[in-house]
Structures are given as C-alpha cells and as structure tokens.
C-alpha positions in Angstrom: 88.1 93.9 124.5 89.6 97.2 125.7 86.9 99.8 125.2 89.5 102.4 124.2 90.1 100.5 121.0 86.5 99.7 120.1 84.7 101.4 117.3 82.3 104.2 118.4 78.9 102.8 119.3 75.8 103.6 117.2 74.2 106.0 119.7 77.4 108.1 119.6 77.4 108.1 115.8 73.8 109.1 115.6 74.4 112.0 118.0 77.4 113.1 115.9 75.2 113.0 112.8 72.6 115.1 114.5 75.2 117.8 115.0 76.5 117.2 118.5 80.1 118.5 118.4 81.3 116.6 121.4 80.0 113.3 120.0 81.6 114.1 116.7 85.0 114.7 118.2 84.7 111.5 120.2 83.7 109.5 117.1 86.8 110.8 115.2 89.1 110.1 118.2 87.8 106.6 118.8 88.0 105.8 115.0 91.6 107.0 114.7 93.5 103.9 115.8 91.4 101.7 113.5 91.8 104.1 110.5 95.6 104.2 111.0 95.7 100.4 111.2 93.8 100.2 107.9 96.2 102.7 106.3 99.3 100.9 107.4 98.0 97.7 106.0 97.0 99.2 102.6 99.4 102.0 101.8 103.0 101.6 100.5 104.8 103.5 103.2 104.2 104.8 106.7 104.2 108.4 105.3 101.5 107.4 102.8 99.6 105.7 105.5 99.7 108.8 107.7 98.5 111.0 104.8 95.7 108.5 104.0 94.6 108.2 107.6 94.5 112.0 108.0 92.4 112.4 104.9 90.0 109.7 106.0 89.5 111.3 109.4 88.9 114.7 107.8 86.2 113.1 105.6 84.7 111.4 108.6 84.6 114.8 110.4 83.1 116.7 107.5 80.7 114.1 106.0 79.5 111.8 108.8 76.0 112.9 107.9 76.3 111.0 104.6 76.8 107.6 106.5 73.5 105.9 106.0 73.9 103.0 108.5 75.6 103.7 111.8 76.8 100.1 111.9 78.7 100.6 108.6 81.3 103.0 109.9 84.2 100.5 109.8 83.5 99.5 106.2 83.0 103.1 105.1 86.4 104.1 106.6 88.1 101.1 105.0 86.8 102.1 101.6 87.9 105.7 102.1 91.4 104.7 103.2 91.7 102.2 100.4 90.7 104.8 97.8 93.2 107.3 99.2 96.0 104.7 99.0 95.1 103.9 95.4 95.0 107.7 94.6 98.5 108.0 96.0 99.7 105.2 93.7 98.0 106.9 90.7 99.8 110.2 91.6 103.2 108.5 91.7 102.5 106.7 88.4 101.4 110.0 86.7 104.6 111.8 88.0 106.7 109.0 86.5 105.2 109.9 83.1 106.4 113.6 83.3 109.3 114.5 80.9 112.7 115.2 82.5 113.8 118.8 82.8 115.2 120.3 79.6 113.5 117.6 77.4 111.1 118.9 74.8 107.6 118.1 75.9 105.7 115.7 73.7 102.8 116.7 71.5 99.5 117.4 73.3 97.7 114.0 73.6 94.3 113.7 72.0 91.2 113.4 74.2 91.0 109.7 73.4 94.7 109.1 74.3 94.1 111.0 77.6 91.1 108.7 78.5 93.1 105.6 77.6 96.0 106.7 79.7 93.8 107.4 82.7 92.1 104.0 82.3 95.4 102.2 82.1 96.8 104.1 85.2 93.6 103.1 87.1 93.9 99.5 85.9 97.5 99.3 87.2 96.6 101.0 90.4 93.8 98.6 91.0 96.0 95.6 90.3 98.7 97.0 92.7 96.0 97.5 95.3 94.8 93.9 95.0 98.2 92.5 96.0 98.8 91.2 99.5 100.1 94.0 101.8 103.6 92.7 102.0 104.0 92.4 98.3 102.3 95.7 97.6 104.7 97.6 99.9 107.9 96.1 98.4 106.6 96.6 94.8 105.6 100.2 95.3 108.7 101.2 97.2 111.0 99.5 94.7 109.3 99.9 91.3 107.0 102.9 91.8 108.9 105.1 94.2 112.3 103.9 92.8 113.9 103.4 96.2 117.2 101.5 96.2 116.9 97.8 97.0 119.0 98.1 100.1 116.8 100.9 101.5 113.7 99.0 100.8 115.0 95.9 102.6 116.0 98.0 105.6 112.6 99.8 105.7 110.8 96.5 105.7 113.1 94.7 108.1 114.2 92.1 105.5 117.5 90.8 104.3 118.4 91.9 100.8 117.8 88.3 99.5 114.4 88.2 101.2 113.4 91.5 99.8 114.4 90.4 96.3 112.4 87.2 96.7 109.3 89.1 97.8 109.7 91.6 95.0 109.9 88.8 92.5 106.7 87.3 93.8 105.0 90.7 93.8 106.0 91.4 90.2 104.8 88.0 89.1 101.5 88.5 90.9 101.1 92.0 89.3 101.7 90.5 85.9 99.1 87.9 86.5 96.6 90.5 87.7 97.2 92.7 84.6 97.0 89.7 82.2 93.7 88.7 83.7 92.2 92.2 83.0 93.5 92.1 79.4 91.8 88.8 78.5 88.8 89.5 76.2 85.5 88.1 77.3 84.4 84.9 75.7 82.4 85.3 72.5 78.7 84.9 73.1 78.6 81.9 70.8 81.2 80.2 72.9 78.9 80.5 75.9 75.8 79.1 74.3 75.9 76.0 76.4 76.5 77.9 79.6 73.3 77.8 81.7 74.4 80.9 83.5 74.8 82.9 80.3 72.2 85.4 79.4 72.5 87.7 82.4 74.2 91.1 82.3 78.0 90.9 82.9 78.9 94.2 84.5 82.6 95.0 84.3 
C-alpha cells in the first residue's frame, strides 16, 4: 500500500493528542483523502461532500483529544462525515417547508407539533441516508434539491432513461424504509411464544 494514502499510525495520533502541533497537522493531512472519499460516497453532491469533509477535518483538528482509541480514527471520521451529510439533508428538507415569499405565514406550531416535525424530518433523513450511494445521490438531487432530470442525469454520467430507472428504484427503496419505521411493534401477547421475548427492545 502506498504510505501516502494510509491512515496515520497510532504513535502519530497519540503525539497529536498530547499537543504536538506538527503531529496534529500531519494527522489531519494524512486523514484528508480518506475523509473526502467517505464524503463523496455518503453525500448527495460533490459540493455537499466538500463541505462535509471540511467540517470533519475541522472537528478532527479541534477535538482529537476526545478520540478514546487511537485505532478507531477511521470509524470516528466515518461517523462524523455521515452525520454531517444527514444534517445537510435535514437542512434541505427544512428549507422546503418554508413558505414562499408573499404568502401569509402559518400559525405558530405548538411545542408538540415542533417535536413531531423534527422527529419526522430525522426519520426521513435517516431513511435517505440508509439508501445505497447511487440511489441516495439521484434521489436527493432530483427530489430534495429539485434539480431538473436532465441536469441530474448529466451530473451522474447517466442517460435520461438510466437516471429515471435509478430514481424509480430509489423512491421505492425509500418508501420501503419509511414503511418499515411506521410499522407498530408486535403486541406483547403476540410474542408470548417467542423465546427471545422479555429483553429490552431499544428503538
């Protein structure tokens, strides 16, 4: 493996955590290509990926001391990038709920409505984030960002027909994911014969 593209070794990470500025700069530099690769695979567009990668590297620079296991750098960075990509989706979804200019704003929602709206947005964002990268990109670009189909196909290097086919699969997968989260849990009496029933079922 080319050393230039390897993750920083544990000795370097420990030195960075102990305050060595040169080691910290090297950790960030060596992590950068991996972080960008994560972002490109998780985010909806190259611009979103660039923003997410930059945010993740800033967090790495500022909070490397919170990393408990030096060997867990890759998984830590992956979670940060993934959360940033999901945050971007939530922002786009929330902007889509804003009233158009000149339209009378709706009544102030109740605290309960605000919580339900936030939970629903997070549920949708999580479902979108669970899609395969190729389906996630086409879905977000077409349905969330509202880009014309021809532009989406061009950006993804697809024919218009291939883009429509991929979008159809993405929408179906998203519906399935959302339907799965809406299904109520089985009634306790229905699980009385289940030998695994009885433990806590965290959401």
